[in-house]
A tleap script that builds the chain and sets N, CA, C and O, in Angstrom:
source leaprc.protein.ff14SB
mol = sequence {
  NMET LEU ILE SER ASN ASP GLY LYS LEU ILE
  ALA ILE GLU ARG VAL LYS GLY LEU VAL LYS
  TRP VAL LEU GLN LEU PRO ASN PHE ILE LYS
  GLU LYS ASP PRO THR THR LYS ILE ILE TYR
  LYS SER VAL THR MET ALA GLY ASP LYS LEU
  ILE ILE VAL ASP ARG SER GLY LYS LEU LEU
  VAL VAL ASP PRO ILE LEU GLY LYS VAL GLU
  GLN ALA CPHE
}
set mol.1.N position { 33.529 -96.464 135.420 }
set mol.1.CA position { 34.959 -96.665 135.325 }
set mol.1.C position { 35.499 -95.851 134.166 }
set mol.1.O position { 34.857 -95.687 133.129 }
set mol.2.N position { 36.693 -95.354 134.380 }
set mol.2.CA position { 37.376 -94.685 133.290 }
set mol.2.C position { 38.874 -94.842 133.485 }
set mol.2.O position { 39.353 -95.090 134.592 }
set mol.3.N position { 39.602 -94.693 132.390 }
set mol.3.CA position { 41.063 -94.740 132.442 }
set mol.3.C position { 41.570 -93.362 132.043 }
set mol.3.O position { 41.233 -92.843 130.979 }
set mol.4.N position { 42.384 -92.782 132.915 }
set mol.4.CA position { 42.939 -91.452 132.642 }
set mol.4.C position { 44.093 -91.552 131.649 }
set mol.4.O position { 44.578 -92.644 131.354 }
set mol.5.N position { 44.523 -90.410 131.141 }
set mol.5.CA position { 45.647 -90.372 130.194 }
set mol.5.C position { 46.948 -90.860 130.801 }
set mol.5.O position { 47.844 -91.296 130.078 }
set mol.6.N position { 47.067 -90.792 132.137 }
set mol.6.CA position { 48.302 -91.254 132.784 }
set mol.6.C position { 48.176 -92.666 133.346 }
set mol.6.O position { 48.963 -93.066 134.203 }
set mol.7.N position { 47.172 -93.434 132.856 }
set mol.7.CA position { 47.071 -94.850 133.193 }
set mol.7.C position { 46.439 -95.177 134.528 }
set mol.7.O position { 46.732 -96.221 135.110 }
set mol.8.N position { 45.588 -94.315 135.017 }
set mol.8.CA position { 44.871 -94.610 136.266 }
set mol.8.C position { 43.472 -95.106 135.937 }
set mol.8.O position { 42.741 -94.465 135.181 }
set mol.9.N position { 43.100 -96.255 136.510 }
set mol.9.CA position { 41.740 -96.765 136.415 }
set mol.9.C position { 40.981 -96.166 137.592 }
set mol.9.O position { 41.376 -96.349 138.744 }
set mol.10.N position { 39.908 -95.461 137.313 }
set mol.10.CA position { 39.184 -94.724 138.349 }
set mol.10.C position { 37.749 -95.236 138.431 }
set mol.10.O position { 37.023 -95.262 137.437 }
set mol.11.N position { 37.357 -95.645 139.643 }
set mol.11.CA position { 35.978 -96.081 139.889 }
set mol.11.C position { 35.221 -94.913 140.505 }
set mol.11.O position { 35.657 -94.320 141.492 }
set mol.12.N position { 34.080 -94.594 139.905 }
set mol.12.CA position { 33.277 -93.468 140.363 }
set mol.12.C position { 31.940 -93.992 140.863 }
set mol.12.O position { 31.279 -94.784 140.192 }
set mol.13.N position { 31.554 -93.541 142.043 }
set mol.13.CA position { 30.275 -93.936 142.629 }
set mol.13.C position { 29.135 -93.433 141.744 }
set mol.13.O position { 29.144 -92.284 141.303 }
set mol.14.N position { 28.174 -94.283 141.492 }
set mol.14.CA position { 27.097 -93.973 140.573 }
set mol.14.C position { 26.181 -92.851 141.067 }
set mol.14.O position { 25.819 -91.973 140.284 }
set mol.15.N position { 25.803 -92.861 142.338 }
set mol.15.CA position { 24.809 -91.912 142.840 }
set mol.15.C position { 25.392 -90.519 143.073 }
set mol.15.O position { 24.858 -89.533 142.566 }
set mol.16.N position { 26.469 -90.432 143.824 }
set mol.16.CA position { 27.022 -89.127 144.195 }
set mol.16.C position { 28.172 -88.662 143.299 }
set mol.16.O position { 28.571 -87.500 143.364 }
set mol.17.N position { 28.701 -89.547 142.473 }
set mol.17.CA position { 29.795 -89.173 141.594 }
set mol.17.C position { 31.138 -89.046 142.286 }
set mol.17.O position { 32.057 -88.429 141.748 }
set mol.18.N position { 31.263 -89.626 143.476 }
set mol.18.CA position { 32.519 -89.578 144.215 }
set mol.18.C position { 33.456 -90.685 143.748 }
set mol.18.O position { 33.009 -91.734 143.284 }
set mol.19.N position { 34.757 -90.445 143.873 }
set mol.19.CA position { 35.748 -91.458 143.516 }
set mol.19.C position { 35.786 -92.524 144.601 }
set mol.19.O position { 35.997 -92.214 145.773 }
set mol.20.N position { 35.578 -93.797 144.205 }
set mol.20.CA position { 35.608 -94.911 145.152 }
set mol.20.C position { 37.036 -95.419 145.357 }
set mol.20.O position { 37.456 -95.676 146.485 }
set mol.21.N position { 37.774 -95.561 144.257 }
set mol.21.CA position { 39.167 -95.991 144.326 }
set mol.21.C position { 39.873 -95.626 143.029 }
set mol.21.O position { 39.241 -95.359 142.007 }
set mol.22.N position { 41.202 -95.620 143.098 }
set mol.22.CA position { 42.051 -95.359 141.934 }
set mol.22.C position { 43.132 -96.429 141.904 }
set mol.22.O position { 43.781 -96.696 142.915 }
set mol.23.N position { 43.319 -97.033 140.753 }
set mol.23.CA position { 44.346 -98.059 140.571 }
set mol.23.C position { 45.303 -97.595 139.483 }
set mol.23.O position { 44.889 -97.347 138.351 }
set mol.24.N position { 46.583 -97.477 139.825 }
set mol.24.CA position { 47.580 -97.119 138.819 }
set mol.24.C position { 47.907 -98.352 137.993 }
set mol.24.O position { 48.452 -99.328 138.510 }
set mol.25.N position { 47.577 -98.307 136.717 }
set mol.25.CA position { 47.888 -99.402 135.803 }
set mol.25.C position { 49.318 -99.245 135.316 }
set mol.25.O position { 49.872 -98.147 135.367 }
set mol.26.N position { 49.927 -100.337 134.843 }
set mol.26.CA position { 51.280 -100.216 134.287 }
set mol.26.C position { 51.290 -99.182 133.158 }
set mol.26.O position { 50.385 -99.163 132.324 }
set mol.27.N position { 52.308 -98.327 133.133 }
set mol.27.CA position { 52.403 -97.281 132.113 }
set mol.27.C position { 53.334 -97.637 130.962 }
set mol.27.O position { 53.131 -97.197 129.830 }
set mol.28.N position { 54.367 -98.444 131.261 }
set mol.28.CA position { 55.373 -98.741 130.249 }
set mol.28.C position { 55.686 -100.237 130.254 }
set mol.28.O position { 55.664 -100.888 131.299 }
set mol.29.N position { 55.977 -100.765 129.068 }
set mol.29.CA position { 56.421 -102.154 128.984 }
set mol.29.C position { 57.793 -102.266 129.635 }
set mol.29.O position { 58.049 -103.187 130.411 }
set mol.30.N position { 58.684 -101.312 129.308 }
set mol.30.CA position { 59.992 -101.209 129.960 }
set mol.30.C position { 59.924 -99.994 130.865 }
set mol.30.O position { 59.565 -98.905 130.417 }
set mol.31.N position { 60.259 -100.167 132.118 }
set mol.31.CA position { 60.118 -99.118 133.133 }
set mol.31.C position { 60.657 -97.766 132.672 }
set mol.31.O position { 61.841 -97.632 132.364 }
set mol.32.N position { 59.788 -96.784 132.629 }
set mol.32.CA position { 60.112 -95.371 132.338 }
set mol.32.C position { 60.741 -95.143 130.972 }
set mol.32.O position { 61.433 -94.146 130.770 }
set mol.33.N position { 60.510 -96.054 130.031 }
set mol.33.CA position { 60.972 -95.857 128.657 }
set mol.33.C position { 59.777 -95.349 127.851 }
set mol.33.O position { 58.887 -96.133 127.520 }
set mol.34.N position { 59.737 -94.050 127.527 }
set mol.34.CA position { 58.556 -93.480 126.887 }
set mol.34.C position { 58.209 -94.095 125.537 }
set mol.34.O position { 57.082 -93.946 125.066 }
set mol.35.N position { 59.155 -94.780 124.910 }
set mol.35.CA position { 58.852 -95.418 123.628 }
set mol.35.C position { 58.058 -96.707 123.805 }
set mol.35.O position { 57.595 -97.286 122.822 }
set mol.36.N position { 57.893 -97.167 125.059 }
set mol.36.CA position { 57.151 -98.413 125.304 }
set mol.36.C position { 55.855 -98.148 126.081 }
set mol.36.O position { 55.375 -99.027 126.796 }
set mol.37.N position { 55.285 -96.943 125.945 }
set mol.37.CA position { 54.070 -96.577 126.673 }
set mol.37.C position { 52.920 -97.524 126.315 }
set mol.37.O position { 52.703 -97.839 125.145 }
set mol.38.N position { 52.201 -97.963 127.325 }
set mol.38.CA position { 51.045 -98.837 127.142 }
set mol.38.C position { 49.813 -97.967 126.920 }
set mol.38.O position { 49.565 -97.024 127.672 }
set mol.39.N position { 49.044 -98.288 125.885 }
set mol.39.CA position { 47.807 -97.566 125.606 }
set mol.39.C position { 46.650 -98.532 125.829 }
set mol.39.O position { 46.574 -99.586 125.197 }
set mol.40.N position { 45.757 -98.162 126.729 }
set mol.40.CA position { 44.609 -99.004 127.055 }
set mol.40.C position { 43.460 -98.674 126.120 }
set mol.40.O position { 43.179 -97.509 125.842 }
set mol.41.N position { 42.791 -99.740 125.632 }
set mol.41.CA position { 41.754 -99.585 124.621 }
set mol.41.C position { 40.345 -99.657 125.188 }
set mol.41.O position { 39.471 -98.908 124.752 }
set mol.42.N position { 40.104 -100.547 126.155 }
set mol.42.CA position { 38.727 -100.691 126.619 }
set mol.42.C position { 38.655 -101.221 128.043 }
set mol.42.O position { 39.564 -101.888 128.538 }
set mol.43.N position { 37.537 -100.897 128.678 }
set mol.43.CA position { 37.186 -101.431 129.994 }
set mol.43.C position { 35.803 -102.047 129.834 }
set mol.43.O position { 34.860 -101.368 129.427 }
set mol.44.N position { 35.681 -103.334 130.153 }
set mol.44.CA position { 34.420 -104.041 129.986 }
set mol.44.C position { 34.079 -104.778 131.266 }
set mol.44.O position { 34.949 -105.410 131.866 }
set mol.45.N position { 32.834 -104.708 131.692 }
set mol.45.CA position { 32.366 -105.476 132.838 }
set mol.45.C position { 31.910 -106.836 132.316 }
set mol.45.O position { 31.056 -106.912 131.433 }
set mol.46.N position { 32.480 -107.904 132.862 }
set mol.46.CA position { 32.121 -109.266 132.466 }
set mol.46.C position { 31.799 -110.042 133.739 }
set mol.46.O position { 32.697 -110.439 134.481 }
set mol.47.N position { 30.515 -110.251 133.979 }
set mol.47.CA position { 30.107 -110.888 135.231 }
set mol.47.C position { 30.428 -109.957 136.378 }
set mol.47.O position { 29.936 -108.829 136.427 }
set mol.48.N position { 31.250 -110.424 137.300 }
set mol.48.CA position { 31.629 -109.585 138.450 }
set mol.48.C position { 33.074 -109.116 138.371 }
set mol.48.O position { 33.681 -108.814 139.399 }
set mol.49.N position { 33.639 -109.049 137.158 }
set mol.49.CA position { 35.029 -108.619 136.959 }
set mol.49.C position { 35.108 -107.548 135.884 }
set mol.49.O position { 34.269 -107.488 134.985 }
set mol.50.N position { 36.126 -106.703 135.989 }
set mol.50.CA position { 36.446 -105.750 134.936 }
set mol.50.C position { 37.539 -106.352 134.072 }
set mol.50.O position { 38.521 -106.883 134.589 }
set mol.51.N position { 37.374 -106.272 132.777 }
set mol.51.CA position { 38.384 -106.741 131.838 }
set mol.51.C position { 38.936 -105.506 131.131 }
set mol.51.O position { 38.189 -104.746 130.516 }
set mol.52.N position { 40.240 -105.316 131.226 }
set mol.52.CA position { 40.893 -104.164 130.609 }
set mol.52.C position { 41.845 -104.684 129.551 }
set mol.52.O position { 42.643 -105.585 129.808 }
set mol.53.N position { 41.757 -104.109 128.351 }
set mol.53.CA position { 42.576 -104.557 127.226 }
set mol.53.C position { 43.464 -103.404 126.776 }
set mol.53.O position { 43.010 -102.269 126.637 }
set mol.54.N position { 44.745 -103.718 126.550 }
set mol.54.CA position { 45.629 -102.678 126.014 }
set mol.54.C position { 45.766 -102.849 124.498 }
set mol.54.O position { 45.255 -103.810 123.924 }
set mol.55.N position { 46.448 -101.922 123.874 }
set mol.55.CA position { 46.568 -101.897 122.415 }
set mol.55.C position { 47.214 -103.155 121.845 }
set mol.55.O position { 46.930 -103.540 120.711 }
set mol.56.N position { 48.081 -103.798 122.627 }
set mol.56.CA position { 48.759 -105.003 122.136 }
set mol.56.C position { 47.923 -106.267 122.336 }
set mol.56.O position { 48.317 -107.344 121.890 }
set mol.57.N position { 46.756 -106.143 123.013 }
set mol.57.CA position { 45.886 -107.290 123.227 }
set mol.57.C position { 46.046 -107.948 124.585 }
set mol.57.O position { 45.376 -108.942 124.865 }
set mol.58.N position { 46.915 -107.422 125.435 }
set mol.58.CA position { 47.074 -107.977 126.774 }
set mol.58.C position { 45.866 -107.610 127.632 }
set mol.58.O position { 45.283 -106.536 127.486 }
set mol.59.N position { 45.503 -108.534 128.535 }
set mol.59.CA position { 44.325 -108.354 129.377 }
set mol.59.C position { 44.693 -108.236 130.844 }
set mol.59.O position { 45.629 -108.883 131.315 }
set mol.60.N position { 43.954 -107.409 131.558 }
set mol.60.CA position { 44.011 -107.359 133.018 }
set mol.60.C position { 42.613 -107.656 133.524 }
set mol.60.O position { 41.631 -107.134 132.995 }
set mol.61.N position { 42.519 -108.491 134.545 }
set mol.61.CA position { 41.249 -108.779 135.202 }
set mol.61.C position { 41.290 -108.088 136.558 }
set mol.61.O position { 42.175 -108.357 137.371 }
set mol.62.N position { 40.327 -107.193 136.804 }
set mol.62.CA position { 40.331 -106.365 138.004 }
set mol.62.C position { 39.054 -106.614 138.810 }
set mol.62.O position { 37.966 -106.731 138.246 }
set mol.63.N position { 39.199 -106.693 140.129 }
set mol.63.CA position { 38.053 -106.765 141.029 }
set mol.63.C position { 37.458 -105.359 141.124 }
set mol.63.O position { 38.137 -104.451 141.603 }
set mol.64.N position { 36.206 -105.147 140.680 }
set mol.64.CA position { 35.639 -103.801 140.654 }
set mol.64.C position { 35.256 -103.254 142.031 }
set mol.64.O position { 35.048 -102.049 142.177 }
set mol.65.N position { 35.162 -104.104 143.021 }
set mol.65.CA position { 34.844 -103.655 144.375 }
set mol.65.C position { 36.108 -103.168 145.081 }
set mol.65.O position { 36.107 -102.101 145.696 }
set mol.66.N position { 37.183 -103.948 144.991 }
set mol.66.CA position { 38.419 -103.646 145.702 }
set mol.66.C position { 39.425 -102.830 144.896 }
set mol.66.O position { 40.320 -102.209 145.470 }
set mol.67.N position { 39.284 -102.828 143.563 }
set mol.67.CA position { 40.238 -102.114 142.733 }
set mol.67.C position { 41.592 -102.776 142.692 }
set mol.67.O position { 42.615 -102.093 142.682 }
set mol.68.N position { 41.618 -104.106 142.667 }
set mol.68.CA position { 42.867 -104.874 142.653 }
set mol.68.C position { 42.937 -105.732 141.397 }
set mol.68.O position { 41.942 -106.319 140.972 }
set mol.69.N position { 44.144 -105.795 140.805 }
set mol.69.CA position { 44.359 -106.678 139.660 }
set mol.69.C position { 44.406 -108.107 140.176 }
set mol.69.O position { 45.190 -108.431 141.068 }
set mol.70.N position { 43.556 -108.960 139.604 }
set mol.70.CA position { 43.528 -110.374 140.002 }
set mol.70.C position { 44.337 -111.255 139.067 }
set mol.70.O position { 44.959 -112.222 139.505 }
set mol.71.N position { 44.332 -110.925 137.778 }
set mol.71.CA position { 45.072 -111.716 136.799 }
set mol.71.C position { 45.531 -110.816 135.664 }
set mol.71.O position { 44.932 -109.778 135.381 }
set mol.72.N position { 46.598 -111.240 135.030 }
set mol.72.CA position { 47.094 -110.551 133.824 }
set mol.72.C position { 47.438 -111.606 132.786 }
set mol.72.O position { 48.071 -112.613 133.104 }
set mol.73.N position { 47.026 -111.380 131.552 }
set mol.73.CA position { 47.286 -112.313 130.456 }
set mol.73.C position { 47.984 -111.608 129.323 }
set mol.73.O position { 48.288 -112.228 128.304 }
savepdb mol mol.pdb
quit
């Protein structure tokens, strides 16, 4: 897993290196206001979920198989 500079979470297949899915993460706290850009700090696998943390401490819980956000805190 990796997060691109434009806020895309990208799942890459381990064996062949192919892209499995791409999830566009929220880019701004206020829609299209560049002064409110969200910066993601880490992606961690916890059990069978991905936990993504942004600079402000907000969390996203993502299903790593489907590439869908399940919860946001």
